[in-house]
N, C-alpha and C positions, 0 to 999 in steps of 0.2 A: 647374809643370806645362808640358809642351811645347805650344807653339802648334800648331794643326792643320795638316795638309796641305790647302791650298786648291787646287782644280782649277777652271780657268775653261773651261767647255765640257763638255757632257754627251753627246758622241757617241763615235765610235770610239776616238780616242786618249785622251780624258779618262776615259771609263768603263773602258777597258782598264787604265789606270794605277790608277784607284781600286779596281777589283776585285782586281787582283793584290796591291796593297798591303794591302788589307783581309784577304785570305786569309793572307798571310805575316806580317803584324803586326796582328792584330785589335785590339790595344789602342790603336793610333794613330788619333786622330780624323781623319776625312776628310770634307771639305765640298766638294760639287760645285755650282757656280753655273752654271745654264743660262738664257740670256735668253729662250728660247722655251719651248714646251710639249712638243715632241717630243724624245725622248732615245733614244740607242742604236739608231738605225735604219739600214737599208741603202739608201744613196743609189742604188747601182747597180741596185737592183731596181725603181726607179720606172717605167721604160719598160714593164716586164713587168706591172706593176700596171695601167698605162694600157691595155695591150693586153688584159688580162683573164686572163692566164695565172696571175697571183697574185690570189687572190680578195679578200682584205681587207688593209687597211693594217696590221693587227696582225701579219700574217704576215711583215712586213718588220722587225719589232722584234726585236733581239737580246735585250734585257732590258726588261721593263716597269718602271715606277716602283715597283711593289710588290716585284718581285724585287730591285731595287736596294736598297730599304729592308731587305729580309731579309739582305742582305750587310753590314749595319751602316754603310752609306754615307749620309751626310746630304745627300740630293739636294734642291736648292731650285730648282724651275723658276720661270720668269718673274722671275728675279733676274739683272740685267745688271751685270757688273763694268765700271765706267766709267773707272776709273783705278787705277794701281799706284804705290805709294810704296815703292821698294826700300830707302830709308834707314830708314823707320819700320817696314818689313816689314808693310805693310797693303794691303788693296785696298778701294776705295770701291764700294759695292754699291747699286744702285737696285732696290728691290723693288716689288711691287704695292701695298704699303701704306706703306712708309717707306724711307728711305735710311740707310745706316750704314757704319761702318768695321769691317772684319774683319781681325784680325791673322793672320799665317801664320808657320809655321815653315819650310815649304817650299812653293813655288808652282809649279804646272804650268799653262802656257798652252797650251790646246788649242782655240783659237777657230775652227779650220777655214778655209774659204775661201768666197767669195761669187761667184755667177755674174756674169759681166761682161755689162752691158747698155749701158755708156756709148758704145760705138762706134755703136750703132743707136738713132737717135731714134725715139720712139714706143713703146718697150718697156714703158711703163707702162700702155698702153691695155688695156681689158677685152678678153680674148681673146688676149693675148700672154703667153707663159709661158717660163720658163727651165728648168723641170723640175729644180729644185734644192731640193727640200723636199717633204715628204709632202702638205702642203696644196695645193701647186701640182699635184702628180700627181693628187690627188683631184679638183681643180677641172677638170682636162682630161677625166678619165673621166666626170665629171658632165655636162660639156658635150657629150660624144660620145653620151651615153645619151638616147634620146627621153624627153621630159618625162613622158609617161604611164607610162613604165617605171622612172622614177628614184625611188629611196628612199635618202635620205642615210644611213639606218641600215645599209644593205647594205654600205657601204664600211668599216665598223669604225672604229677610232681612238679611240673613247670621248671623254673630255673633252679630249684633245689636239687633236682635229680642229677646224678653224675651220668650224663648221657653217653659219654665216651666209654665208660666202664660197662654200662648196660648194653650198649650196641655191640661191644666186643663179645659179650656172652650170647647175645641174640644171634650172632653169626655162627655159633657152634652147633654141632649136631647134638640133639638131646641125649642125655645119658640113659643107658639101659639099666645100670646098677648103681645104687647109692649106699654108702656106708654112713650110719649115724653113730657118732661116738658120744655116749652119754644117754641114759634112759630117764632123765628128769623131764621137766616141763617141756623144754625145747625139743628133746628127743622124741617123745611120744606124739607131740603135736605135728612135728615135721614128718614122722612116719606116715601119719594120715594124709598130710599134704602131698607128699611124694607119691604115695600109693594112688592118689587121684589122677596122676599123670602116667599110670601104668609102668612105673619104675619098679624094678626088683629091689626091695628095701631090706637092708640088714641093719639091725640095731645092736650095738655093743654096750654092755653095762658091766662094770667091774664087780658090782655086788651080785647077790644071788637073785635079786628081783628088780624090776624096773620101779620107778617112782619110790625109792626107798624112804623118802621123807614122809610118805603117806602110810607107812606101816605094812605089816606082812599081809593082812587080809586084802587090802587094796592091791598090793603088788602082785599077789597070786592071781587075782581076778583080771588085772590088766594084762599080765603075761599070757594067760589063756586066751584072752580076747584078741590080743595082737597076733598070736599064732593063727587063730581062726580067720583073721583078716589077711593072712598071707605074709605077714612080716616075719622074717627070719631072725630069731632072737639068739644072741650070743651072750649068755649070762655067765658071770664069773670070769669074764674075758676083759683084760685091760689093754686097750690100744696104746702103744707108745709112739707110733709114727704114722703119719700120712705119707704114703709112697708116691713118688712122682718121676716123670721122665720129661725132659725138655721143658721143665717148669709147669707141667700139667699133672693133675692128680691121676694116678693109675691104680690106687688101692690103699689098703691100710694093713698094718702089721701089729700083731699082739705081742705082749712080752714073752709068751711061750714060743714065739717064732712063727706061728701060723699067720697066713696072709689071706686077703680077699681082694680080688680084682674089682675095681669100681672106678667110674668116671667122675663121680661127685661125692664129696664128703662134707658132712655137717658135724661140726665140733661144738657140742653143747655140754661143757663140763663145769659150768658155773661162771660167776662174775666176781670181780674184785672192786672195792670202792676206789673211786678216783680222789685220792687225798694228797697227791704230790704237791699240790698248790699250797698246802698249809704246813708242809714238813719243816720248813725253816722259820716258823712263826711260833708264838706261845700257845697257839691252838692245840689242844690235847686230843689224842686218839684213845679210843676205848680198847678193851681186850680183843675185840673182834677185828680191829684194824680200821674201823670207820671213825668218823669224828664224834667225839663225846659231846653231848649237849644236855641241858637241863630240861625241865618239863615245858619250857617255852621255846625250846629250840636254840637257846643261846649257848655259845661255846664258853670255854674258860676265859675268853677275851671279851670284855664288855663291848656291846654293839656289833659283835660278829656272830652271826647265826649260821646254822647249817641244817639242811633238810633233804629228804629223798634218799636215794641209794648210796650216797656218800656218808650218811649220818646214822648213828645209833638211835634206838628208842627204848622206852621203858616197857618191859614184858609184864603183862597183867597177871600171869600165873606165878612166875618166880619172884617178881618184885625187883629183878635185876635189869641191867641194861642188856640189849640184844641187838644184833644186826640182822634184819630180815628185809631185804630189798624187794618191795612189792609196790604195785601201782597206787592203791588206795592210800597206803602209808605216806607216799611222797606227796600226793595231791592234798591230803588232809593237813600234813605238817606245813606245807607251803602256805596254804590258806590261813592257818592259825598264825603263822609268823607275819603274814601280811596284815592281819587284824592287830597284832601286837604293835607293829611299827606304826599303825594308824592311830594308836593311842588306847586300844582296848586289849589289855594283856589276856592272851588266850593260850591255854595249854594245847600242845600238839596231839595229846591223846596217847593212850597205851596201845600195845599191839599184842596179839596172841599168835601170830604166825598163821593166820587164816588164809587158806589158799585153795583154789580149785583148778582142775585140769581135765580136759576132754581127751579120751583115747578112743577114737572112732565113736561107737555108741555108748561106751562106758563113761559115766560122769564120776569124777573123784573129788572128794573134799577132805581137808584136814585142818585142825586147829589145836593150839595148845601144845602140850607135851605128850607124845605118844610112846616114844622109846623108853623102855624100862630103865636102862642105864642112865639116860639123860635125866629121868625123873629122880633117880636116887642121887645123882650128882647135885640136884637142886634141893635135896633135903627131904624128898617125899618117899613114902613107902607105897609103891604103885600096885594097884590091883586093877586088872582089865578083864573085860568080857567082850566077846564078839557074838552077834546074833544076825540072823537073816530073816527078814519079814517082808510082807508085800508092800508095794508102794501105794496101792489103792485097795479098796474092798475087793476081796477075791473074785466076786462075781462081776465086777465092772471091767469092761474092756480096757486094755492097756496096763493092767497090773503087771509089775515086774519085781523080781527079787531085789531087795535092797539090803546090803550088808553094812552094819554099823559096829564100830568098835568104840567103847568108852573106857577111859582110864581115870581112876580116882586115887586119892591119898587115903590109905587105910585108917590112919589115926583120926583124921578130921572128917572123913567122908566127903571131902570137897572134890568136885569134878575138876580134873586138871588137863584133860585133852580128849580128842576124839577124831575118828576118821569115818568115811562113808564112801560107798561105791555102789552104783546101780545104773540102769538104763533109763529110768523114768523120774526125772526131776530130783535125782539123788543129791547133786552138788549143792543146790540151794538149801537143803535141809541142814547143812553144816552151820548155817547162820544161827540156828537155834542153839547149837552147842557153843558157838563163839559168844553169843549173848550171855549164856549161862556162865561162861568163864569170866567175862567182863564183870558180871554181877557177883562173882565169888560164890555161886550156888553149890550146895551139896547135891549128891546124887539123889537123895531123898526128895529134895526140893524140885529137882528136874523131873523126877518121876511124877510129881503132882502138878506139873505145868498144864494149863488149860489150853492145849493146842487144838486147832480147828479140825473138824471132821465132817466130811461128806464123801460118799463113795467115789466121785470122780477125782478127788484130790488126795484122800488118805483113808486108811482103815480107821476104825474107832481108836485103836492104839497105834499111833504113829510109830514108825520104826525107831525113832529116837527115844520115845517113851518105853518101848519094849526093851531096848538096850539098857536104859536107866533102871527098869524094874529088875532085870536079871543081875545087873551089877550091884544094885542095892542088896539083893539077896546074898550075893557073895560077901559083901561087907559085913553082913549080919551073922555070917557063919562063925 
């Protein structure tokens, strides 16, 4: 009898692989080991749960444990895989009641990533959060809710929720001031979430602008908008410690010695891939520290695959490997590996680092290579232009300014990256740029794209086309 497919990790990549494999080869045994209790949930929805736009934790679940069981998948929560023996083709599992060795025929490592806290001392204090897990999000919302209005059962989550942790925060007085450390995705989304609870929000970012991965034009727009919405920005300020007293957060301190009193701190300074499980195996890591894989998601060890936030991918612009931990990448790679294991070899697909983020009313998007130094390091001679155009015909209600930056390689004319920001459906326009990158289009070819036009949706010249027209002119100079 063939040994089962063993999957380590029960979130996006792991359960996408398990679900696809079970559908296409229902006779193959699939075991998923998940060290926690939460499975198949939307990390990206956590700030919106904290804000209250998402009512219950259950709304963030893609699949419940019962639905997973109905698919014929052997899901074992609270089972941590602590070691892999690629010679014996076994994994060592520590369960809630016993430890055991589980043989595998194929192995999928989908261990995800962990929020970084190591640069910031004091991140373990009560009242300090990373917003990287549903228990964390639930605890923040509990802390924001007045104790006389709080009921842990209102949050949903069933037996997956850490009721003791959340009830403890629900008994606390709501914070008046919050310090957010890091102005990336988590930082700007949590600024909006906390503002909705009438908290005095301070956002600290060590660079000169928030959302630095989106480029200067987006960062400047977001900074202005955050200030308009009452968020206190501390730019060029690097927090080195969350301050506390009696185990509770009392504020934050910057490297220059300045401090801010606060009762709640959100630390959003990035994530690191969970690769400890493969460190003593022949599985290789890439330059970015994540697991190196081929175009099918297979590692350097035969029949051992990796996908999601713990694995690298192929960058469509540079042609090199890159680590870009995002939701679609994880789901898509897991699904492809599931098909491959079912007998249909399927490439996991390339990445361009396409991402969007919402900062109150401002929608931001980015894809490819925007930073000039990064472009030069990749062998390009970057040329960029930034334009501002209307989102709809000027006479049609709802028209908003939309700022687009496009970057190209001077020698080839190839489009290599772009960013966008605006209040009216700006973020989705980045998909046009991402598609152009995937197709290897030149700026001239992008300028001639036949994009849709009607006054309620776009001006005759879509902002992306305007940006391509201006950049193309610069390339011809």
